[in-house]
N, C-alpha and C positions, 0 to 999 in steps of 0.2 A: 754860292752866290752871295754877294755883299748886300748889306742892308740898303745901300743907295739904289742899286738896280731893282731890288724888290719893291721899294717904295714908289718907283717910277711906273711899275706895272699897273695896268688898269683892269685886267681881266685874268681869270683863271686860264690855264692852257686849254686849247681846243675850242675856244669860243670865237676868236678873231684870228684871221690869217693874212699875211702879206700877199698881195697880188702884184706880179711883175708884168709890166707892159714891155714885151720884147721888142716892140718898135722903137722904144726909147732907151732901153738898157744898153749900156756900153761895156758892161762887165768890169767896171773899175774897182768894185769890191768894197766900197765904203760901207755898204750894208752889212757885209760879213764881219768887218772890223768892229762895228759898234754894237752888234746884236749880242746881248748877254745870254741868249738861249741857244745860240749856234744854229739858227734856223736856215741860214743861207749857205749855198755852195756856188762858187764861181767856176764855171767850166764851159767847154765848147758847147755851142748850141746844138740841140738834137736836130737831126736831119728833118724830121717831120715838122718841127717848129720853123726851121729855116725855109722849107719849101712853101709855107703859108705866107711868107713875107713878100712884099712887092720888090721890084728891082732896086729902088732907092734904098730901102731898108737892108736888103741883102748887101749892097755895096757898102753901106755904112758899117755893117757888121764885119765885113772883110777888112776894112780900114782899121777897125778896133780889135782885130785878132780873133774874131769869131767866138768871143766869150760873152756869156750873159750870166745873170744870177738865176739860180733855181732854188726852190725851197723844199729840200728833202725832209726837213724836220718841222714842217708846218704846225703839227700838233703841239709843239712846245711854245709857240708864240704866246706872249702874255700882253700884247698890244701896248708896249711901252712907247712905240712911235719913233724910236731913235733911227730906225732904218729910213723912214719916210723923210725925216729932216736931213739925214746924212747923204741921201742920193742926189748927186749933182744934176742928173738928168730928169729928176722928178718922175721916175719910172715905177715907184712903189706906192700903192695905196693899201689901206687896211680894210678888210671886209669881213662881215660875219660869216662864219662857216655854215653852210646849209645843212640841215638835218639829213643824215644818210639813211 
């Protein structure tokens, strides 16, 4: 990791995590491109997540290729915020990880 991305980080890994609003996400992948920690994966929406959406959001997803962002590497997030500012749909927020 370069010093530039290290200096932008605000937290140690595992404190803050990105939260994706699947009703807003269009799977464009800007978050995955800018994330220095490789937290994001752009892929087809899970069936269970798709079924929870209303008709309008289901239609929107079909128009956008059924792809959304998921965060399989959430524990690596260092809260730099690059994903939040890069997302054109404003579908990402950062939140403190609850104690498990």
